[in-house]
C-alpha positions as CSV (number, residue, x, y, z in Angstrom):
1,X,6.0,17.5,7.7
2,X,6.8,16.1,11.1
3,X,10.2,15.9,12.8
4,X,10.6,12.3,11.7
5,X,9.8,12.9,8.0
6,X,12.4,11.5,5.7
7,X,14.5,14.0,3.7
8,X,14.4,13.2,0.0
9,X,17.1,14.5,-2.4
10,X,15.7,17.3,-4.6
11,X,17.4,18.8,-7.6
12,X,16.0,22.3,-8.4
13,X,16.7,23.6,-12.0
14,X,16.0,26.9,-13.5
15,X,14.7,25.5,-16.8
16,X,14.6,22.0,-18.3
17,X,12.9,20.3,-21.3
18,X,10.8,18.0,-19.2
19,X,11.2,17.1,-15.5
20,X,9.7,13.6,-16.3
21,X,12.5,13.0,-18.8
22,X,15.1,14.1,-16.2
23,X,13.6,11.8,-13.6
24,X,13.3,8.9,-16.0
25,X,17.0,9.2,-16.8
26,X,17.9,9.4,-13.1
27,X,15.7,6.4,-12.4
28,X,17.3,4.3,-15.1
29,X,20.7,5.2,-13.5
30,X,19.5,4.0,-10.1
31,X,18.0,7.1,-8.4
32,X,16.3,6.1,-5.2
33,X,12.7,6.1,-4.2
34,X,11.7,9.7,-3.5
35,X,14.4,11.3,-5.6
36,X,12.9,14.5,-7.1
37,X,13.7,17.0,-9.8
38,X,11.9,20.3,-10.1
39,X,12.1,23.3,-12.5
40,X,11.0,26.8,-12.6
41,X,10.1,26.4,-16.3
42,X,9.9,23.6,-18.9
43,X,10.4,23.9,-22.6
44,X,8.9,20.5,-23.5
45,X,6.5,19.6,-20.8
46,X,3.8,17.0,-21.6
47,X,0.7,15.5,-20.3
48,X,-1.3,12.4,-21.0
49,X,-1.3,11.0,-24.5
50,X,1.5,13.3,-25.5
51,X,-0.4,16.5,-25.0
52,X,1.7,19.6,-24.5
53,X,1.7,21.0,-20.9
54,X,2.2,24.8,-21.0
55,X,5.0,25.5,-18.6
56,X,5.7,29.2,-18.1
57,X,7.8,30.6,-15.3
58,X,6.0,31.3,-12.0
59,X,4.5,27.8,-11.8
60,X,5.8,24.6,-10.2
61,X,6.9,21.5,-12.2
62,X,8.3,18.5,-10.4
63,X,8.9,14.7,-11.0
64,X,9.4,12.1,-8.3
65,X,11.1,8.7,-8.8
66,X,8.9,6.0,-7.2
67,X,9.9,2.4,-6.4
68,X,6.8,0.9,-4.7
69,X,7.1,-2.7,-3.7
70,X,3.8,-3.9,-5.3
71,X,2.9,-6.6,-7.8
72,X,1.9,-5.8,-11.4
73,X,-1.8,-6.1,-10.7
74,X,-1.7,-3.1,-8.3
75,X,0.4,-0.7,-10.4
76,X,-2.6,0.9,-12.2
77,X,-3.5,2.4,-8.8
78,X,-0.2,4.4,-8.5
79,X,-1.6,7.5,-10.2
80,X,-4.6,7.6,-7.8
81,X,-2.2,7.3,-4.8
82,X,-0.1,10.2,-6.2
83,X,-3.2,12.3,-6.7
84,X,-4.2,11.8,-3.1
85,X,-0.8,12.8,-2.0
86,X,-1.2,16.1,-3.9
87,X,-4.7,16.8,-2.4
88,X,-3.2,16.2,1.1
89,X,-1.2,19.4,0.5
90,X,-3.5,21.3,-2.0
91,X,-6.6,20.7,0.1
92,X,-8.7,23.0,-2.1
93,X,-8.2,20.7,-5.0
94,X,-10.5,17.9,-6.1
95,X,-9.5,14.9,-8.2
96,X,-10.8,14.6,-11.8
97,X,-10.7,11.1,-13.0
98,X,-8.2,9.9,-14.1
99,X,-5.4,12.3,-13.4
100,X,-6.1,16.1,-13.1
101,X,-6.8,18.3,-10.1
102,X,-9.5,20.9,-10.2
103,X,-10.3,23.9,-8.0
104,X,-13.6,25.7,-8.3
105,X,-14.3,23.4,-11.3
106,X,-11.2,24.6,-13.2
107,X,-7.8,22.9,-13.8
108,X,-5.3,23.6,-11.1
109,X,-2.7,20.8,-11.6
110,X,-2.1,17.7,-13.7
111,X,-0.3,14.4,-13.0
112,X,1.5,12.2,-15.5
113,X,2.8,8.8,-14.2
114,X,5.2,6.9,-16.4
115,X,6.7,3.5,-15.8
116,X,10.1,2.2,-16.9
117,X,12.9,-0.2,-15.9
118,X,16.3,0.8,-14.7
119,X,19.7,-0.4,-16.0
120,X,19.5,-3.4,-13.6
121,X,16.1,-4.4,-15.0
122,X,14.2,-3.3,-11.9
123,X,10.8,-1.5,-12.5
124,X,10.2,2.0,-11.3
125,X,7.9,4.9,-12.1
126,X,8.0,8.6,-12.3
127,X,5.2,10.9,-11.1
128,X,5.2,14.2,-12.8
129,X,3.2,17.1,-11.4
130,X,2.6,20.6,-12.8
131,X,0.9,23.1,-10.5
132,X,-0.5,26.5,-11.7
133,X,0.9,28.7,-9.0
134,X,1.1,32.2,-10.5
135,X,-0.3,31.7,-13.9
136,X,-3.0,29.6,-15.7
137,X,-3.7,29.2,-19.4
138,X,-6.9,31.2,-19.8
139,X,-7.7,29.6,-23.1
140,X,-8.1,26.3,-21.2
141,X,-10.2,27.7,-18.5
142,X,-7.6,26.9,-15.9
143,X,-7.0,28.4,-12.4
144,X,-3.9,29.2,-10.4
145,X,-3.1,29.3,-6.7
146,X,-2.6,33.1,-6.9
147,X,-6.2,33.5,-8.0
148,X,-7.3,31.3,-5.1
149,X,-5.1,33.3,-2.8
150,X,-6.8,36.6,-3.9
151,X,-10.1,35.0,-2.9
152,X,-8.8,34.0,0.5
153,X,-9.0,30.3,-0.3
154,X,-5.3,29.6,0.2
155,X,-2.3,31.4,1.9
156,X,1.3,31.9,0.8
157,X,0.4,31.0,-2.7
158,X,3.1,33.1,-4.3
159,X,5.9,31.2,-2.4
160,X,6.2,28.7,-5.2
161,X,9.3,26.9,-4.0
162,X,7.7,26.4,-0.5
163,X,5.3,24.0,-2.0
164,X,8.1,21.7,-3.4
165,X,9.1,19.7,-0.4
166,X,5.7,19.3,1.1
167,X,4.3,18.0,-2.2
168,X,7.3,15.6,-2.8
169,X,7.0,14.2,0.8
170,X,3.2,13.9,0.6
171,X,3.3,12.0,-2.7
172,X,5.9,9.6,-1.4
173,X,4.0,9.1,1.9
174,X,0.8,8.3,0.1
175,X,2.5,5.9,-2.3
176,X,4.2,4.1,0.6
177,X,0.9,3.7,2.5
178,X,-0.8,2.5,-0.7
179,X,1.9,-0.1,-1.3
180,X,1.7,-1.3,2.3
181,X,-2.1,-1.9,2.1
182,X,-3.5,-5.4,1.9
183,X,-5.1,-6.5,-1.3
184,X,-4.3,-7.2,-5.0
185,X,-6.6,-4.7,-6.8
186,X,-5.2,-1.3,-7.8
187,X,-7.3,0.9,-5.4
188,X,-7.2,-1.5,-2.4
189,X,-6.4,0.6,0.7
190,X,-7.2,4.0,-0.9
191,X,-10.5,3.6,-2.7
192,X,-12.8,5.2,-0.1
193,X,-10.5,8.2,0.3
194,X,-10.1,8.5,-3.4
195,X,-13.9,8.5,-4.0
196,X,-14.3,11.1,-1.3
197,X,-12.1,13.6,-3.2
198,X,-13.5,12.9,-6.7
199,X,-15.4,15.5,-8.8
200,X,-18.8,14.8,-10.3
201,X,-19.7,11.6,-8.5
202,X,-23.5,11.2,-8.8
203,X,-23.7,13.8,-11.5
204,X,-24.3,13.6,-15.3
205,X,-21.1,13.4,-17.3
206,X,-19.9,12.9,-20.9
207,X,-17.5,10.0,-21.6
208,X,-14.9,11.0,-24.2
209,X,-12.7,8.6,-26.1
210,X,-9.0,8.9,-25.1
211,X,-7.6,8.9,-28.6
212,X,-9.7,11.4,-30.4
213,X,-12.1,13.0,-27.9
214,X,-15.2,11.6,-29.5
215,X,-18.2,11.3,-27.2
216,X,-18.8,7.7,-26.3
217,X,-21.7,8.1,-23.9
218,X,-23.6,10.3,-21.4
219,X,-24.9,9.2,-18.1
220,X,-24.5,9.3,-14.3
221,X,-20.9,9.0,-12.9
222,X,-21.7,6.3,-10.3
223,X,-18.3,5.3,-8.9
224,X,-14.7,4.3,-9.7
225,X,-14.4,0.6,-9.2
226,X,-11.5,-1.2,-7.3
227,X,-9.6,-1.6,-10.6
228,X,-9.7,2.2,-11.1
229,X,-12.3,2.2,-13.9
230,X,-14.9,4.9,-14.0
231,X,-18.5,3.5,-14.0
232,X,-21.0,5.5,-15.9
233,X,-24.6,4.1,-16.0
234,X,-23.2,0.6,-15.2
235,X,-20.5,0.6,-17.9
236,X,-16.8,0.6,-16.7
237,X,-14.3,2.6,-18.6
238,X,-10.5,2.3,-18.2
239,X,-8.3,5.4,-18.1
240,X,-6.6,4.2,-21.3
241,X,-10.0,4.3,-23.0
242,X,-11.7,7.4,-21.9
243,X,-11.9,10.6,-19.9
244,X,-14.8,12.4,-18.3
245,X,-16.4,15.9,-18.6
246,X,-19.4,17.4,-17.0
247,X,-22.5,17.0,-19.2
């Protein structure tokens, strides 16, 4: 962060049910853009579609209140902007459409963006981020920063709290730049950068249904269109419909 970087209020807790729930409550009460809560452990962490996010001590869990000044048509691009903010700090990570971050092909972090309205009726969103710093669930084939550190890929990986402010600042900075970009489509202003950091572009993938994981199709992952949909063999899939896996 440079000398002119804004200082965002950060609440650091030892343990919490879910940092997203804490941030949603704060946002409803009027917490400002960039307000952040972090925890050293979660007892009820969650991912997309209600999946449980394993949240042991030693990793980093944070949620940022975001109030981007954009129209409704652009809001589906918010998660992509947040993902880019994370990769600006965790440069060894690659984006897995629509919301995870991988390193060496294994899950390093996950993002959950949730939208709400505050007590004044104003819309806001919360970006939740979980990063495997010291531990990774082996049964899920995940990876952690400590493992990457042992390989010489990253430095200072065990200083978990040192990642907190850079990640918070980078997420907010990316969201602000995205919100200021011209255009009405979700990925306007960030699509080229987003594509440059995506996993599996040009490769064969499986398209899995979002609700039950059933395989919908197999084919070449061609691109993500300006509306944020993954295009596989000419067919566009929204994040609410599907996820991707390597074939």
